[in-house]
N, C-alpha and C positions, 0 to 999 in steps of 0.2 A: 503494499501500499505505499501510495505517495503521499507526504506531507508537505502542502504547497503555500508555502510563505506568500505576503502582500508583495512581497520584489519580484516574486516569481509570479505572481498573476498579472502584475504589471507588464511583466517581460513575455509572458502569453499573448495576450489582448493589443488591439488596437481597436479605436474609435469604430471607422468607418465597418472596419470587419466584422464586430461584435455587432454592429447596428443589423447587418445583412444577415448575423446569427439567427438572431431575434426575428427579422423579416423571417426565414423559413420555418423558426419555430412555432411563430402565431399562426403562420399559412398551414401547416401541417397539423399541429396539435399534441398534446399530451394530457393525460390523467393528471389532472390537481383536483385536487379537494379543497374547499375552500380551507383558510390556513387556521390552527388552533391560537386563539387569542386570551390571552389570561392576564388577569392582574392578582403580583404578587405584591400582600402588603407587609407592610415593616412595623419594629414594635413604634420605631421613630414618628412613626404619622406619614412619612412616606412610601411610594408606592413606586413599583415596577415594573412593566408589562416583558408578560415569558410570548413569545411567536415558536410555532412549530410549521414548518411550510414545506410537506413534502410534496412529492410530484414523481412519474414513472414514462418512461418511453409508454404509448399509445400504439401495443406489439400490432394490434388490427391494420395499425396504419406501415409498421412500421416491417414488419415482416417478423422473422427471428429472432427469440428473446434471447439472445447468444449478442445479439447487436445492440442491444436495448439497456438501458441504463436505468437506475431506480439512485432517488434525494431527497435527502432532508436537509433542511436550515434548522437550525436553533439560536434563537437569537432573544438577549434581553434589552429594552429601553430603560435607561435611570436618568431622565430628563436634570435630576441633580450632581452627576456626573461631572458635569461644567462646574463646578466649584471646586473640585478638587481636580483640576486639571484632567479629566478622564475622558473618553469618547463615550459619550450618551449610550450609541448604538453598539453594544457587542455581539459578537457570532461566530459561529460555524457549520461549515456544507459538507455534509460526508453522502460521498458517493458511492453508488453502489454497481456491481454487475446485474443485469437484467435478467439474465440468465441461474445464474448459482444465487445470487442476494453478497458475494464475496465482497468485501470493500475497497475500493481502488482506490480513493484521493481522499482525503482530510484536507480543507482547502480553509485559508483563511475566510472567514463569512464576510468579516465587513470589508474588505477591499472587494470581494465576489460584490457586495452589493450594490457596493459603490458603482462600480462599471457599468453591472446590469441595469440599473438604476437610470442613472444619467444615459446609459444606449437605449430605452426603451422611451424618454424623452424625447431622444432626438431622430425615432424612428417614427413615435405620432409628429412631431414638425416636420417629417419628410414628408406629411400625407398634408399636415393642416397650417405649417406656415406658409407664405410667399414665399416665393421662388427668390426672390430680389431682398431677403430680410439681412438688414446689414447689422439691424443696432439691440445688443441683446441687455436686459435688465434681470441681472439676478438677485434676488431678497433671498437674504441668507449665507453666514460665511461659516458653518459649520462644513465637516468635512466632504461631504455631497459638491460643495460649490464647484470648486475646480472641476470635478470631473462633470458637470450641468454647463459649466461651459466652454471645455473645451469638445464635449459629447456633440452638444447644439453647432458649434463651427464647423464639426466633422460635415454635416448636412444641409448647410447654408452658409452664407457668402461673408461671415460675420466680419465686418470691421471695427465695432466699438464694444467694448464687455464697460457694463457699469457695477460694480458690488454697493449692494443698501444694507445695513446690520444696524440693528440698533445700537450695538455697540462699535463706533466708528472703525475703532484702532483695531478689531478684528478683520473687517471689510478689506481697509489697507493693509494688509497680509495676504490676506487671499491675492488682489488685486497686485501684491507685488512679486507675489510667487506665478502668477500667469504671463506676468512682462517678463518674467526671469524665462519663460518657455517660449517668448517671441510671439505671445497676442499681447493687442492694445487694451488695457485695464486697465480704469481706473477707481477709484471710493467713491461713490454718491453719497450724498449729506439729505439730498431733498428728493422724499420719494415718489413724492405728485406728478413731482414735474418731471422725472423719470418716466412715472408710468406712461405720460403721455407723449413721449417721444420714443418707445424703443417698438420694435420691431415685432420681439419673442421677449413677453414675461416668465423666467422661470421663478415659482418660488419653494423654498425647500425651508420653512421652517415648522415650528410645532403649537402654532399661534392659537390659542383659541378666539381672537378675535381678527375678524381681516384688514388684512396689509392691502391685499388686490382691491383697488377699490373700483367698479366697472363705470364710473362716469369718466374716468380720468382715459380711459382707455381711448388708444385712434383707430379710427377703422381700417381693418385688415390687420391688427393688431393677433398673434395667437400668445395664448394664456397656458402656461404649465406648471399645474402644480404637484408639490412631488412632495411635501413634508407630513400633512396629517393622516394618521391614519385610523385615527376612532372617530366616532359618529360628535364628540365634545371638539375637536378641531377642528378648523376652518382657516381660507386663508384668503378666501374671497368671498364679496358680498352679494349680496341679493345684485347688486346691477350689472355685475359681469355675469350672474347666470343668464340674467333678463336679455342683457342684449346677446347673448355668445351663443356659436352653436358648439353643442356639449356634447365632447366626446369620454369615454373611460378605457383602462387598460382594460379589463374583464367587469361584465354587469354584475356577474354574483359579489365580487368582492366592492366595490367601489357601491354601490347601493345597499350594502349592510358595513360598512364600516368607515367610507369617507364623507366628514360631516360636512366639506362641500358641494357633497350630491348629495348625503341622507335627509340634512336640518332643509333644505326647499325642497324636494321629494315631501316631506311632513308636513311644511307650509301649503301644498300646492302650487309653489310656483312653477317648481317641477314638475311636469309627470312623467311618467316611466318612457312616453312611449316619446319624451323630449330626448332623448339620450340617442344621437345619432348614430355610434357605432361605438363600438369597442374594436381594440387593436388586431382581435380575430378576424372581424368583417373588413378592416380596411386592409390588411394581408390579404386575402383571398379576395379580392377585391367585390367583395358583396355589398359593400355601403361606398360609399363617396366621400370624400373627404373637403376639403374648402372649395366653395363653388365659384367663389369671385375675389377680386382683388381686395374689396371692402369689406368683405364679412371678416366681422371677430369669432376666432373658435377659442373654446378650453378645453384643455382636456388634465381629466386629474386620474392620477395611479395612486395604489394601496400597493401596487407588489404584486406579481404574479408568481408564485412556482414554479411554473414552465419556464422566466425567465431566466431565475436560477439553476435550472434542471440544464437549460440550453450552453448557458457561461460556464458552468462546473465542468463540462462532457468538453466544451471548447477547448480551456483550460489544461483537461489532463491529455485529449488527445496530442497537444500541441507539447507537454513537457513529457510525458511517457516515455519518446524515444532515445 
């Protein structure tokens, strides 16, 4: 069994190739039960979240189980980790042989999640963002932030990147990291002003109060929401939902876990049939993406186990030789 570090994952993947790997995975499908979601209460009154995300190859589609795989990601989310200088999200990914169940690889789950989450957003943007989108706003300066900037830059001609964060110094650090990698990036201080000029808005926070104000979005903007993963978390307001054509990564996950979708559904602002498509339908050509240059589009992801499985297999196949 291979033990694969974060550095190994970085060595095995590129943003363009993983976007295409995910496109194929959503087109072909996999068995992916809705993830297990558990709240872990602690004596100090704080709480962590435990996520278990299993998936396995759809052997009816893939043929022999000898060529298939089983995978499960174990993730914890502890928001107060930031206060002690540790990442809020921790995790491991276990990849198994689909025929025998034999463990094949234990992969750094944090890095795999960063890659697959960012590339799933870029995959959605390949259908939903204007082809000439050049100005990217990233909201949030956590570990996912630079991955989102680089993934979107892999599918659209991004010329300028702005990073906004409640703590401005952290936004500056991410911008500096991106500049060191050759991207044109700066920290932003006025969120409303940035929302009004961005072609793509990519938000990766665990906010419970909306940061993306729909009234500020310009015609033709694409909104990418990846941070919230519970019904109480929300990154966009009602105006953003009502002005946009709404898309999700998976209907089952987003309509159960994503506050940006669950809350508008509960209020009646968004009807179930108002969700235009998920990534399966887009990748298979069953539903259309953006239909005009002036249309505002909004994509909400909560993460799909299929993404981890496809990314984990790609890493394993690259490194096993």
